[in-house]
Every structure is written in structure tokens, then in C-alpha cells.
C-alpha positions as CSV (number, residue, x, y, z in Angstrom):
1,M,-137.3,-86.1,77.4
2,P,-134.3,-88.2,76.1
3,P,-131.8,-86.4,73.9
4,I,-132.2,-86.9,70.1
5,L,-129.3,-88.8,68.7
6,R,-128.0,-87.8,65.3
7,I,-125.5,-89.6,63.1
8,E,-122.8,-87.3,61.7
9,V,-122.8,-88.2,58.0
10,S,-120.3,-85.6,56.7
11,A,-117.3,-87.5,58.1
12,L,-118.5,-90.7,56.5
13,V,-119.0,-89.0,53.2
14,A,-115.5,-87.4,53.4
15,V,-113.9,-90.9,54.0
16,I,-115.8,-92.5,51.2
17,L,-114.8,-89.6,48.8
18,A,-111.2,-89.9,49.8
19,A,-111.2,-93.7,49.1
20,V,-112.9,-93.1,45.7
21,F,-110.3,-90.5,44.7
22,L,-107.5,-92.7,45.9
23,F,-108.6,-95.6,43.7
24,L,-109.4,-93.5,40.7
25,G,-106.0,-91.9,40.8
26,R,-104.4,-95.3,40.4
27,T,-106.5,-96.4,37.4
28,Q,-106.1,-95.2,33.8
29,I,-109.2,-93.5,32.4
30,G,-109.7,-93.8,28.7
31,P,-108.5,-96.2,26.0
32,D,-105.3,-98.2,26.5
33,L,-103.3,-96.6,23.7
34,P,-99.5,-96.8,23.2
35,M,-97.6,-93.8,24.3
36,H,-96.4,-93.0,20.8
37,Q,-99.0,-94.2,18.5
38,V,-98.0,-95.2,15.0
39,D,-100.5,-96.2,12.3
40,L,-98.4,-98.8,10.4
41,P,-98.8,-99.3,6.7
42,K,-100.8,-102.4,5.7
43,A,-99.3,-105.3,3.7
44,Q,-101.0,-108.4,2.3
45,H,-98.1,-110.8,3.0
46,P,-95.7,-109.3,5.5
47,A,-92.8,-111.3,6.8
48,E,-92.8,-112.0,10.5
49,L,-89.8,-110.3,12.2
50,R,-89.6,-111.9,15.7
51,A,-86.3,-110.2,16.4
52,A,-88.0,-106.8,16.3
53,N,-89.7,-107.8,19.6
54,S,-86.4,-108.7,21.4
55,E,-85.3,-106.5,24.3
56,N,-82.2,-105.2,22.6
57,A,-83.6,-104.6,19.1
58,M,-83.0,-101.1,17.7
59,L,-86.5,-99.9,17.2
60,V,-87.1,-96.4,15.8
61,K,-90.6,-95.0,15.7
62,V,-91.6,-92.1,13.4
63,T,-94.9,-90.6,14.3
64,L,-97.3,-88.8,12.0
65,D,-95.9,-85.4,13.0
66,G,-92.3,-86.5,12.3
67,K,-91.1,-87.0,15.8
68,L,-88.5,-89.7,16.3
69,F,-88.3,-92.2,19.2
70,F,-85.4,-94.6,19.8
71,G,-87.0,-97.2,21.9
72,A,-89.2,-95.2,24.3
73,D,-87.0,-92.1,24.2
74,R,-87.7,-89.0,22.1
75,V,-84.6,-88.2,20.1
76,E,-83.5,-85.9,17.3
77,A,-82.2,-87.3,14.0
78,D,-78.6,-86.2,14.7
79,Q,-78.6,-88.3,17.9
80,L,-79.5,-91.6,16.2
81,P,-76.1,-92.7,14.8
82,D,-74.5,-92.4,18.3
83,L,-77.4,-94.2,20.0
84,M,-77.3,-97.0,17.4
85,Q,-73.5,-97.5,17.8
86,Q,-73.9,-97.6,21.6
87,S,-76.7,-100.2,21.2
88,M,-74.5,-102.4,19.0
89,K,-71.7,-102.1,21.6
90,H,-74.2,-103.5,24.2
91,G,-75.1,-106.5,22.1
92,A,-77.8,-105.3,19.6
93,E,-77.7,-106.8,16.2
94,P,-76.7,-104.4,13.4
95,R,-80.2,-104.0,12.2
96,V,-82.7,-101.2,12.6
97,Y,-86.4,-101.7,12.8
98,V,-88.5,-98.7,11.6
99,M,-92.1,-98.2,12.7
100,A,-93.1,-95.3,10.5
101,D,-96.7,-94.0,10.4
102,Q,-98.1,-94.7,7.0
103,R,-98.9,-91.0,6.4
104,V,-95.6,-89.5,7.6
105,K,-93.6,-87.5,5.2
106,Y,-90.8,-89.5,3.4
107,Q,-88.2,-87.0,4.6
108,A,-88.6,-88.2,8.2
109,V,-88.1,-91.8,7.2
110,T,-85.0,-91.0,5.1
111,E,-83.5,-89.3,8.2
112,V,-83.7,-92.6,10.0
113,I,-82.2,-94.5,7.0
114,D,-79.3,-92.0,6.7
115,A,-78.7,-92.2,10.5
116,A,-78.4,-96.0,10.2
117,H,-76.0,-95.7,7.4
118,D,-73.9,-93.2,9.3
119,A,-73.8,-95.7,12.2
120,G,-72.5,-98.4,9.8
121,I,-75.8,-100.3,9.6
122,V,-77.1,-101.4,6.2
123,D,-79.9,-103.7,7.3
124,V,-83.0,-101.6,7.8
125,S,-86.4,-103.3,8.1
126,F,-89.8,-101.6,8.0
127,L,-92.6,-102.9,10.1
128,A,-96.1,-103.2,8.7
129,S,-99.4,-104.7,9.9
130,E,-101.2,-107.4,8.0
131,T,-104.2,-106.5,5.9
132,P,-107.2,-108.7,7.0
133,R,-107.8,-111.3,4.3
134,A,-111.3,-111.8,2.9
135,M,-112.7,-115.3,3.3
136,P,-113.0,-117.1,0.0
137,D,-116.5,-117.9,-1.2
138,Q,-117.4,-121.5,-0.5
């Protein structure tokens, strides 16, 4: 009687599972949301500020919970004047762009404005998103 040959499946399953976990670990699961999400206020006729997208623009984000971010870095309000002055020394224009959540407390926004004034900056721009316009009846 010839021996019965069996295929060892557990090793194959282990290799497949390892490959699946390897590829899943490199992909992002969930929606592609910005790291520090800010719900901008809506405006019907906002002005386009292309300089806000430049690499050396001084962008300060104020999240709903009042946290401040200078660029991508979490900062405290008392650090902002020094960071702004350093940015201007490295070629940034003397203008601060503020991305403040529409529901944030006003005190958090005034801290950014005060920090800009302490750094010698008087030009502060607030970013907003455009309200979708209704199509006129034809």
C-alpha cells in the first residue's frame, strides 16, 4: 500500500497571513483627514490668498479645543512671537495666516493676534472656505 501524501497547509496559511499583515500595516485605514482638522468659517466672497500655500508662509492653526499649531508643530501661545521672528529671518513675509475653527473661543484667536503684534507683525489674514453658491433659476 503506497503512503498517503498530505499537503501541509499551516505553513502556507502562515505565509499568507504574514503577507496580509505586512501590506495592511503600510496602508492607512479610515478616512484621509488632516492631522489637525480645522472647520473653517464660511464666506460668500472670500479673497484668494495664494501666498498662504507657499512653503515659508507663517500658518497658525487654532483647533476647536484651542490648541495652537505653527505649521505642523504643536506650540504654546508664548512661543509664537519667537517662532514668527525666526521665520521672518529665514525669508517668510511679515504676514500671519490664521486657520481658526469656526467654533473656537475668541480668546484663542486673540492670543495668536497678540503674538503676531509682539513679533512686530501687523498683517494678519484669516482663512475661510467658500460657501457653495446656489444656481440661479433659469
